[in-house]
C-alpha positions as CSV (number, residue, x, y, z in Angstrom):
1,X,68.6,-47.5,57.8
2,X,68.9,-44.5,55.6
3,X,67.4,-43.9,52.1
4,X,68.0,-41.1,49.7
5,X,65.3,-39.0,47.8
6,X,66.1,-38.9,44.1
7,X,65.6,-35.7,41.9
8,X,62.0,-37.1,41.0
9,X,61.0,-37.2,44.7
10,X,61.3,-41.0,44.8
11,X,62.7,-43.3,47.5
12,X,63.7,-46.8,47.0
13,X,62.7,-49.2,49.8
14,X,65.5,-51.7,50.6
15,X,65.1,-55.3,49.7
16,X,65.3,-56.6,53.1
17,X,62.4,-54.3,54.1
18,X,60.3,-55.2,51.0
19,X,60.7,-59.0,51.8
20,X,59.9,-58.5,55.5
21,X,56.6,-56.8,54.5
22,X,55.8,-58.8,51.6
23,X,55.9,-55.8,49.3
24,X,56.1,-56.3,45.5
25,X,56.2,-53.9,42.6
26,X,52.9,-52.2,42.2
27,X,52.0,-52.2,46.0
28,X,50.1,-49.0,47.2
29,X,50.6,-47.0,50.2
30,X,48.8,-44.5,52.4
31,X,51.1,-41.5,52.9
32,X,50.9,-39.3,56.1
33,X,52.6,-37.0,58.2
34,X,53.0,-37.0,62.1
35,X,55.0,-33.8,63.1
36,X,58.1,-34.1,61.1
37,X,57.9,-37.8,60.6
38,X,56.8,-39.2,57.0
39,X,54.4,-42.1,57.4
40,X,54.1,-44.9,54.7
41,X,51.7,-47.6,55.4
42,X,51.0,-50.4,52.7
43,X,47.3,-50.6,51.6
44,X,45.6,-53.7,51.7
45,X,41.9,-54.6,51.7
46,X,42.1,-58.3,52.2
47,X,45.5,-58.5,54.0
48,X,48.7,-59.5,52.2
49,X,49.1,-63.1,51.2
50,X,52.6,-64.7,50.4
51,X,53.4,-68.1,49.6
52,X,55.4,-69.9,52.1
53,X,56.5,-73.7,51.8
54,X,53.6,-74.2,49.3
55,X,51.0,-72.6,51.5
56,X,49.3,-69.1,51.3
57,X,49.6,-67.3,54.8
58,X,48.5,-63.8,55.7
59,X,51.1,-61.3,56.6
60,X,48.7,-58.6,57.5
61,X,48.7,-57.1,60.8
62,X,45.6,-56.7,62.9
63,X,44.9,-53.2,64.3
64,X,45.5,-53.4,68.1
65,X,42.6,-51.2,68.6
66,X,40.2,-53.6,67.0
67,X,38.5,-56.2,69.2
68,X,38.7,-59.2,67.0
69,X,36.7,-61.4,69.0
70,X,33.7,-58.8,69.3
71,X,34.0,-58.2,65.5
72,X,33.7,-62.1,64.8
73,X,30.8,-62.1,67.3
74,X,28.9,-59.1,65.4
75,X,29.5,-60.7,62.0
76,X,28.3,-64.0,63.1
77,X,25.1,-62.4,64.8
78,X,24.4,-60.5,61.5
79,X,24.8,-63.6,59.4
80,X,22.4,-65.6,61.7
81,X,20.0,-62.7,61.6
82,X,20.1,-62.7,57.7
83,X,19.4,-66.4,57.6
84,X,16.7,-66.2,60.1
85,X,15.1,-63.4,57.9
86,X,15.5,-65.2,54.6
87,X,13.8,-68.4,56.4
88,X,10.6,-66.2,57.1
89,X,10.1,-64.9,53.6
C-alpha cells in the first residue's frame, strides 16, 4: 500500500487501516526510525476500546516480550501485601 507525503509533511492513513487498527481522528502516535524505515505506533495508555455488537472490546496488542502471567502475579502479590499492611495499622 502506498501513501503520498503532502506539501505540509502529512500522510493520510487509508480508511481500511484506520478501521483495522481502531484509529479515530485525534489519535496520537509515537514516531521513530529504524534504519530507513519510518515507524508509526499508536499511543494508548489503557489499550484501545471499540464497540462491537454492543460490547466494548479491547483491541490493544500485548507486547510479546511481556510475561503477562508474571505481571498479574506481581500485581496480585503487591495488592495482597497492601491489604495486609493496612490491616496491621
